[in-house]
TORKOL-4160 file (C-alpha; in steps of 0.2 Angstrom, whole numbers, padded with zeros to 4 digits, m for minus):
171
<pt num="1" X="0445" Y="0671" Z="0435"/>
<pt num="2" X="0463" Y="0673" Z="0441"/>
<pt num="3" X="0457" Y="0668" Z="0459"/>
<pt num="4" X="0449" Y="0652" Z="0452"/>
<pt num="5" X="0465" Y="0647" Z="0442"/>
<pt num="6" X="0476" Y="0650" Z="0458"/>
<pt num="7" X="0464" Y="0639" Z="0469"/>
<pt num="8" X="0464" Y="0626" Z="0456"/>
<pt num="9" X="0483" Y="0626" Z="0454"/>
<pt num="10" X="0485" Y="0625" Z="0473"/>
<pt num="11" X="0473" Y="0610" Z="0475"/>
<pt num="12" X="0481" Y="0601" Z="0460"/>
<pt num="13" X="0499" Y="0604" Z="0467"/>
<pt num="14" X="0493" Y="0598" Z="0485"/>
<pt num="15" X="0485" Y="0583" Z="0477"/>
<pt num="16" X="0501" Y="0578" Z="0468"/>
<pt num="17" X="0512" Y="0581" Z="0483"/>
<pt num="18" X="0501" Y="0570" Z="0494"/>
<pt num="19" X="0500" Y="0556" Z="0481"/>
<pt num="20" X="0519" Y="0557" Z="0478"/>
<pt num="21" X="0523" Y="0557" Z="0497"/>
<pt num="22" X="0512" Y="0541" Z="0500"/>
<pt num="23" X="0521" Y="0531" Z="0488"/>
<pt num="24" X="0508" Y="0530" Z="0475"/>
<pt num="25" X="0513" Y="0525" Z="0457"/>
<pt num="26" X="0505" Y="0519" Z="0442"/>
<pt num="27" X="0506" Y="0500" Z="0441"/>
<pt num="28" X="0518" Y="0495" Z="0428"/>
<pt num="29" X="0530" Y="0481" Z="0422"/>
<pt num="30" X="0546" Y="0491" Z="0425"/>
<pt num="31" X="0547" Y="0482" Z="0442"/>
<pt num="32" X="0552" Y="0466" Z="0434"/>
<pt num="33" X="0565" Y="0474" Z="0423"/>
<pt num="34" X="0573" Y="0481" Z="0439"/>
<pt num="35" X="0574" Y="0464" Z="0446"/>
<pt num="36" X="0578" Y="0454" Z="0430"/>
<pt num="37" X="0585" Y="0463" Z="0415"/>
<pt num="38" X="0588" Y="0446" Z="0407"/>
<pt num="39" X="0579" Y="0430" Z="0409"/>
<pt num="40" X="0581" Y="0413" Z="0401"/>
<pt num="41" X="0564" Y="0405" Z="0397"/>
<pt num="42" X="0560" Y="0386" Z="0396"/>
<pt num="43" X="0544" Y="0379" Z="0392"/>
<pt num="44" X="0538" Y="0361" Z="0388"/>
<pt num="45" X="0527" Y="0369" Z="0375"/>
<pt num="46" X="0537" Y="0384" Z="0369"/>
<pt num="47" X="0524" Y="0387" Z="0355"/>
<pt num="48" X="0508" Y="0387" Z="0365"/>
<pt num="49" X="0498" Y="0402" Z="0367"/>
<pt num="50" X="0502" Y="0404" Z="0385"/>
<pt num="51" X="0521" Y="0403" Z="0382"/>
<pt num="52" X="0520" Y="0415" Z="0368"/>
<pt num="53" X="0510" Y="0427" Z="0378"/>
<pt num="54" X="0522" Y="0426" Z="0393"/>
<pt num="55" X="0537" Y="0430" Z="0382"/>
<pt num="56" X="0527" Y="0445" Z="0375"/>
<pt num="57" X="0523" Y="0451" Z="0392"/>
<pt num="58" X="0541" Y="0449" Z="0398"/>
<pt num="59" X="0547" Y="0458" Z="0382"/>
<pt num="60" X="0534" Y="0472" Z="0386"/>
<pt num="61" X="0542" Y="0473" Z="0403"/>
<pt num="62" X="0559" Y="0477" Z="0395"/>
<pt num="63" X="0566" Y="0460" Z="0400"/>
<pt num="64" X="0578" Y="0452" Z="0388"/>
<pt num="65" X="0571" Y="0434" Z="0386"/>
<pt num="66" X="0581" Y="0420" Z="0379"/>
<pt num="67" X="0572" Y="0403" Z="0374"/>
<pt num="68" X="0583" Y="0389" Z="0380"/>
<pt num="69" X="0583" Y="0370" Z="0383"/>
<pt num="70" X="0587" Y="0364" Z="0401"/>
<pt num="71" X="0603" Y="0357" Z="0396"/>
<pt num="72" X="0610" Y="0373" Z="0388"/>
<pt num="73" X="0604" Y="0385" Z="0402"/>
<pt num="74" X="0617" Y="0397" Z="0409"/>
<pt num="75" X="0617" Y="0396" Z="0428"/>
<pt num="76" X="0622" Y="0414" Z="0430"/>
<pt num="77" X="0606" Y="0420" Z="0422"/>
<pt num="78" X="0589" Y="0417" Z="0430"/>
<pt num="79" X="0579" Y="0403" Z="0422"/>
<pt num="80" X="0560" Y="0404" Z="0422"/>
<pt num="81" X="0552" Y="0387" Z="0418"/>
<pt num="82" X="0534" Y="0383" Z="0415"/>
<pt num="83" X="0528" Y="0365" Z="0413"/>
<pt num="84" X="0512" Y="0354" Z="0413"/>
<pt num="85" X="0501" Y="0367" Z="0405"/>
<pt num="86" X="0484" Y="0360" Z="0404"/>
<pt num="87" X="0466" Y="0366" Z="0400"/>
<pt num="88" X="0453" Y="0355" Z="0408"/>
<pt num="89" X="0434" Y="0356" Z="0404"/>
<pt num="90" X="0421" Y="0347" Z="0414"/>
<pt num="91" X="0402" Y="0348" Z="0416"/>
<pt num="92" X="0396" Y="0355" Z="0432"/>
<pt num="93" X="0377" Y="0354" Z="0429"/>
<pt num="94" X="0366" Y="0343" Z="0418"/>
<pt num="95" X="0350" Y="0350" Z="0409"/>
<pt num="96" X="0334" Y="0339" Z="0408"/>
<pt num="97" X="0340" Y="0332" Z="0391"/>
<pt num="98" X="0355" Y="0324" Z="0400"/>
<pt num="99" X="0367" Y="0337" Z="0392"/>
<pt num="100" X="0380" Y="0348" Z="0401"/>
<pt num="101" X="0372" Y="0364" Z="0405"/>
<pt num="102" X="0386" Y="0372" Z="0414"/>
<pt num="103" X="0404" Y="0369" Z="0410"/>
<pt num="104" X="0419" Y="0373" Z="0421"/>
<pt num="105" X="0436" Y="0377" Z="0413"/>
<pt num="106" X="0452" Y="0375" Z="0423"/>
<pt num="107" X="0469" Y="0382" Z="0416"/>
<pt num="108" X="0484" Y="0377" Z="0426"/>
<pt num="109" X="0503" Y="0378" Z="0424"/>
<pt num="110" X="0518" Y="0374" Z="0435"/>
<pt num="111" X="0531" Y="0388" Z="0437"/>
<pt num="112" X="0548" Y="0390" Z="0444"/>
<pt num="113" X="0562" Y="0402" Z="0444"/>
<pt num="114" X="0581" Y="0397" Z="0447"/>
<pt num="115" X="0597" Y="0407" Z="0448"/>
<pt num="116" X="0614" Y="0399" Z="0452"/>
<pt num="117" X="0606" Y="0382" Z="0456"/>
<pt num="118" X="0595" Y="0390" Z="0469"/>
<pt num="119" X="0576" Y="0392" Z="0469"/>
<pt num="120" X="0571" Y="0410" Z="0469"/>
<pt num="121" X="0553" Y="0404" Z="0466"/>
<pt num="122" X="0549" Y="0387" Z="0472"/>
<pt num="123" X="0539" Y="0376" Z="0460"/>
<pt num="124" X="0521" Y="0380" Z="0461"/>
<pt num="125" X="0505" Y="0377" Z="0451"/>
<pt num="126" X="0495" Y="0392" Z="0446"/>
<pt num="127" X="0478" Y="0390" Z="0440"/>
<pt num="128" X="0462" Y="0400" Z="0434"/>
<pt num="129" X="0445" Y="0393" Z="0434"/>
<pt num="130" X="0429" Y="0399" Z="0425"/>
<pt num="131" X="0412" Y="0392" Z="0424"/>
<pt num="132" X="0400" Y="0396" Z="0409"/>
<pt num="133" X="0383" Y="0391" Z="0404"/>
<pt num="134" X="0382" Y="0381" Z="0388"/>
<pt num="135" X="0367" Y="0384" Z="0376"/>
<pt num="136" X="0362" Y="0367" Z="0368"/>
<pt num="137" X="0354" Y="0376" Z="0353"/>
<pt num="138" X="0370" Y="0386" Z="0348"/>
<pt num="139" X="0385" Y="0373" Z="0347"/>
<pt num="140" X="0396" Y="0385" Z="0337"/>
<pt num="141" X="0393" Y="0399" Z="0349"/>
<pt num="142" X="0398" Y="0388" Z="0363"/>
<pt num="143" X="0414" Y="0384" Z="0355"/>
<pt num="144" X="0418" Y="0403" Z="0352"/>
<pt num="145" X="0413" Y="0407" Z="0370"/>
<pt num="146" X="0425" Y="0394" Z="0376"/>
<pt num="147" X="0439" Y="0401" Z="0366"/>
<pt num="148" X="0436" Y="0418" Z="0372"/>
<pt num="149" X="0435" Y="0413" Z="0390"/>
<pt num="150" X="0451" Y="0402" Z="0387"/>
<pt num="151" X="0460" Y="0418" Z="0381"/>
<pt num="152" X="0455" Y="0428" Z="0396"/>
<pt num="153" X="0461" Y="0414" Z="0407"/>
<pt num="154" X="0478" Y="0414" Z="0399"/>
<pt num="155" X="0479" Y="0433" Z="0401"/>
<pt num="156" X="0474" Y="0431" Z="0420"/>
<pt num="157" X="0487" Y="0417" Z="0422"/>
<pt num="158" X="0500" Y="0428" Z="0414"/>
<pt num="159" X="0496" Y="0442" Z="0426"/>
<pt num="160" X="0498" Y="0430" Z="0441"/>
<pt num="161" X="0515" Y="0425" Z="0434"/>
<pt num="162" X="0521" Y="0443" Z="0431"/>
<pt num="163" X="0515" Y="0448" Z="0449"/>
<pt num="164" X="0525" Y="0433" Z="0456"/>
<pt num="165" X="0541" Y="0439" Z="0446"/>
<pt num="166" X="0539" Y="0457" Z="0452"/>
<pt num="167" X="0538" Y="0451" Z="0470"/>
<pt num="168" X="0555" Y="0442" Z="0469"/>
<pt num="169" X="0571" Y="0451" Z="0475"/>
<pt num="170" X="0586" Y="0442" Z="0466"/>
<pt num="171" X="0599" Y="0448" Z="0479"/>
């Protein structure tokens, strides 16, 4: 029993040593707070679900977020701006009844990050696309499915934005 315990302890400590020496760490949001402990946030639609979710994610990453208008932004604090948020739905395939059988949703937003009048993150458009089948017999179910997919797409877009912010080194 003692020999099994010793062997298990030895294997566990070796594994922990190997993992710590290779640079492994759990993925977390603390990388952003190391780069930016404070951010100003501008959005054309500050009350949209995407803007609220982004602010919540930044708060969760221990970043102090201040909602600002462009004319009152402090140039000494990084300014994260999002604009042109849009969710577009279009039919991809048509069924024999000449109705949309497959729908494509595309959620996109423009994002930029400025500090001292310099661009830390050049303006770019991020997007997420999903395709789903529409059941012509279940209209209310289709609407619920579209809402669930839209919520998942917003979360994925926020994850893209958070990864972009974590990769920036604000010198």
